[in-house]
N, C-alpha and C positions, 0 to 999 in steps of 0.2 A: 192521435199523438200530437203533442204540442211541439213547436219548433224550439230549438235551444238558441237563446239569444245571448249576446255578449254580457248582458247584465246577470245572466244566470250562471256564468262560468266563474268559479272561484279559483284564485291562484293558489296553488299548493307549492310548498317548499319541497325541493328534492330530498329524497331519503338520505342521500349521501352528499356531503359537502364537497365542493370542487377541490378543496385543499386535501381532503382525505384521499381522493382519487389520485391526486398528484403525489402525495406521500407514499401511497401504495405502489405506484408506478416506479418511483425513485428507489424504494426498498427492493423491489424485484430486480431492477436494473443493477443495483449495487450487488445483490446476491449473485446474479449471473456473471458479472464482471469478476467477482471474487472467485467463483468456480473456475472461470477461464484463466485467471491468474494462477490458481493452484495447478491447473493442467499445464500451463506454460512452465511453471517451476519444475514439475515432474519431468517435462521434456527437456529441461535445461535451456529454455529460451528465456533468459532472465530479463533481457531488455523489453521483450513483449509483455512479460509479467508486470514489470514496472509501469509500462504504458497503461495496462488495464487498471492497475491500482490508482494511478494518477487520475484517470477518467472517473473511476468510482468515487474518489475523494471529492470531485466536483459536485456529485449528487448527494453524498452523505455528509459533507463538511467534516467536522471532527467528532462525529458521534459513534463511529464504529472502530473500536480498537484493533480488530482483526486486520483491517486494511493497513494500519501502520506496521503490524507484526509481519504480514506477508511481504510488504515492501522491504522491510529490514532483512527478511530471509532472502529475497531475490538479490538484494545488494550484497549480502554476505557471501552467498554461494557463487556469485559471478566473479570469475577469476580476472576479469578485465576492469573491475571496480577500482577506482583510485582511492587513495587515503581520504580525500575530501568526500567521495561518495560513501565510504565506510563511516565517516563521522556523521553524515546525514542519516545513514541507516541506524547508527547508535542513537541519534535524536529520535528517530521513529520508534525504536523499541522502548525508549524511555517514555515517549508519549503514550504508547499502548499500555505500559505499566501504570502510568498516572491515571488513565481512563478506567482500567480494570486490572486488578491484581490477580492475574492468572499464574499458576505455578510454571506453566510452560513458557510464559514470557520471561520469568525470572531465570529459568534454566538457560534459555536462549541468550539472555543478556550476558551471562557469564561466558558462554561459548563464544559469543560475538566479540567480547573484549579480548579473549585469547587469540582469536583469528586476526584482529586488528594488530595486536602486538607482534604476532608472527609476520604479518605483511610488512610492518614497519621494519622489522629486523631484516627481512629479505631485501627490501628496498635499500637499506643501509649497506648491506653486504654487496649488492649489485653496484652501488655507487663507488664503494671502496675498491671493488675489483676493477672497475673501469678506470679509476684513477691510477691504480697500480699498473694496469696494462699500458696506459698512456705514458707513465713515467718510464717504464721499461723500453718503450719505443724510442724515447729520446735519450 
C-alpha cells in the first residue's frame, strides 16, 4: 500500500452550499416561530404571539405573507391594542395581501376594518362620557 501524500488529495466542493444550509435553518426557525405564534394566539397571549412574529420577521424578511397575517390577527384580537397598534395591524394585513392574494386575508381585512371602526366609536364614547361626568361634577 502506498502512502497518501498531500499532492494526491483533491479538494472537493461540498455537496451543499453554506447559504443553502443557512436558508434551510432560517426556514425551519420561521416555521417553528409561526407555529408558536399560532399557539399563543389560541391561548390568547397576544403580546407573546407578536414577539414571536417579530423575531420570525428578522429571519424571513418580507418573504412570508403569513407572518404579517398572524401579526395582524394578534393585534386585532388583543383588547389592549391601541388605535395606533390597530393601524399597524391594518398595514400588516395589506402587506400580506400585496404579497399573496389569499381569500382569507381579504375576509380578515374586512373584519379588521369593522373592528377598528368599532374601537374608534368606543373610544369616542368613552371620551364623551368622561367629559360629561367632569361637567356634571362642576
